[in-house]
N, C-alpha and C positions, 0 to 999 in steps of 0.2 A: 734232398740234400742230406747226406749222411752226417751223423754227429761226429764221427772221426774221419778226417780227410787226409789223403796222402798227397794231394796236389797242392796244396797248402798256401798258406797265407804268408803274410808279409814278414818280412824282413827281420833281420836280425841285427845285428848289429852288432852286430854289431855289435850288434849288435853290436862290431864293430866292435866290433866293435869290439873291446877288447882289449884290452889288454892291460896293461900292466903297470905297475906302478911302482914305483919306486922311490925313490926318493931322496929327499933331503934328510939330514940327520935331525934328531929331536932339537938340538941346539939351533939349527938353521930355522926350523919350523917355529920355535919360540921367538927368535929374533924377528922373523917375518910377521908373525901375528902381533907382536908388540908394536910394530910400525904401522900396520894396516888395520888394527882393530881386532876384535875377538874373532875366532874362527867361525862361530855361529853367524855373526853378522856378515862376514865376508861371504859365506856360503849362500846366505839368503840373497845377497846382492848379485851373486853370480849365476843364480839359477835361471834357466830358461835360455831362449835363443838370443844371440847378440846382434844378429843381422840376417837378412834374407839372402839365401843362396840363389844364384842364377843358374838354371839347369837347361842344357840343350837337349830337347826331347827328340831331335832328329825327325824322322817321319812317323813317330809314335804319337798317339792321341791320349793324353792323361784323362782319366775318369775319376780318380780319387787322388787327393794331395794331402801330405802330412800337415797337420796343424802343429808347428814346431813349438809354439809357446805352451802347448798342453802336453808335450811329449818329452820323454826323458830316457836316455840310455846311461846306465850306471855300470861301472866295473869295480871290483873289489881287489885290493892288493893285500898281501900278507908278507911282512918282513920281520926278521929276527924272531921267527917262529910264532910269536903271540901278538904282534902289533898288526891290527887289521884296520884298513881305511877304505872309504867309499869315494869314488871319483865319477865325473861325468863329462859330457861334451856340451859346449855352449852353442853349437850349430848342428842342425840336422836338415836333410832334405830327402823326401821320399815321394814316389808316385806309383800308382797302379794304373796300368794302361789298358786300352780297349782290346789289345791282343793277348790279354791274360798274363802279361809280364809285370814284374814289380821290381823296383830298384830303390835301395836306400843308400845314400851317400853321407859319410861322416868326415868332415874336414878335420884332420888330426891336429892341426894348429889350434883347434878350439878345445883342446883338452883342458879340464879344470880340476885340479887336485887341491885347490884352496891354498897352495903355497907357490909363489911366483917362481922361485928358483927351481922348484921341482917341475913345474910346467915347462920351463925352458929346457930342462934336461930331457924331459920326455919328448919334446918336439925335436930337439937337435940331436940328441945322443941315442934315443931309443927308437922313435918312429922314423927318424930321418926324413922329416917332412919336405925338405928341399927336393929330394928324389922321389918320395912316396907321399904326396900331400893328402891323400884320402884313403879311407877304407870303404869298400863298396860291397853291399850284399845284394844278390840277385836271386830271384826265384819265380816260379809260375803260380798263378792263383786263378781260381774260377770266378771271374768277375760277375757272371750271372748269379752265382751262388750267393754272393754278398747281397745282391738285390733281393733275393728270395728270403733272406733272414727277416723274421718279424722283429719289430721294434721291441726291445727288452729281452730278446732271445739271445742266448749265448751258446757256443759250441767249442769243443776242443778239436784242434787240427794238428796234424803232424806236419811240421814245417821242414821242408828240404831246401836248404839254401847253399848257394856258392858264395863264399866269403873271400874277397880279394883284399889282402893286407900285406904290405911290404913286398909286393911283387909276387906273392905266393897265393894260390887259390886252394882252399880247402872246402870240402862238402860237409855240412853239418845238418843233423836232424834234431828237432826239438819239439816238444809239445807246447802249443800256443792256445790261449783262450781268446776267442773273438766275440765281442759283445756289440750288438746293434744298439747304439745310443738313441738314434733317431733315424728318420729316412735319409738324412744327409750326413750322418756321422757314425763311424765305427771305431771301436777301441780294440787294440791288439796288445796283449801282454804275455809275458812268459808265465807258464804255469809253475815252473821251477827254474831256478837259476841255471844258465847254460855254462858249462865248464869248458873253457878254452885253454889250450896249452900253447904258450908263446913259442915253444921250440918248434911247433908245427909250422911257424911262419918265419923261420930263420932269423929270429930276434935275439938269439942267445948272446951275440957280441954286444949288442946294445944293453942288454940286461947286466952283463959283466961290467960294462963301463959305469952304469948307474951305481952298482954296488961299490965300486972303487971311489967314485966321486962323493958318495954319501957315507963312506966308511961303514958299510953294512956287512954283517957276517952272512946274511942270506936274504934273498927275495924269492918268494915262491913263483914257480913257472906256471902254476895252475891259477887261472883267473876266472872267477865266477862273474857272469854278465846277466843282468836283468834289465827289462825295459818296459815302458808303457808308450805305445804309439797311438795317437788319435788322428784319424783321417777324416777329411771332409770331402763331400762330393764336389767335383769341379763344375 
């Protein structure tokens, strides 16, 4: 098993994933936090998965499944040039199948920016989850290679992923670190943040709407994404 692979490992997201953020104005954020408690407290309460996703595997046989409670997909937004914030998703589902395919699903309604009004705007105005409910990352991976990794061994793989978001598919390559936690668990994380451009997914209209609603002078179209995914053997 080579230390650098081009057939690669799992998913992105996403790493989905993806995208953007926007938001509410500082005044809205302040009002929201005063009603719901401190930002730090709210973030701690919202971390992790909020419910199990039901996935139709078709005729595929899953051999590894995501442990959503131990996994996280984060994306970073930048507005008004110098205001930077981190957001995530409260639901994830991913499987690696016996035919060497891997699929990560991110329900976009599960976006969590720690501000309710901003989450609503992201769902309705930006992602348009009524018509595009999920982001999906797909790629191929050598399942036998995962079994050959020794416990405690790690390696870097070049991830080649097809990311479907907002009805648009883009192909993304990124370096990933895969770590064999135990015989029944593997950890996959980004070596460096993956930079996505929301313009590549025809999301500029939604971005402009967010700017107007939040009275923002600018929101960056470049979105860094990073994640940690923990898989357990099925």
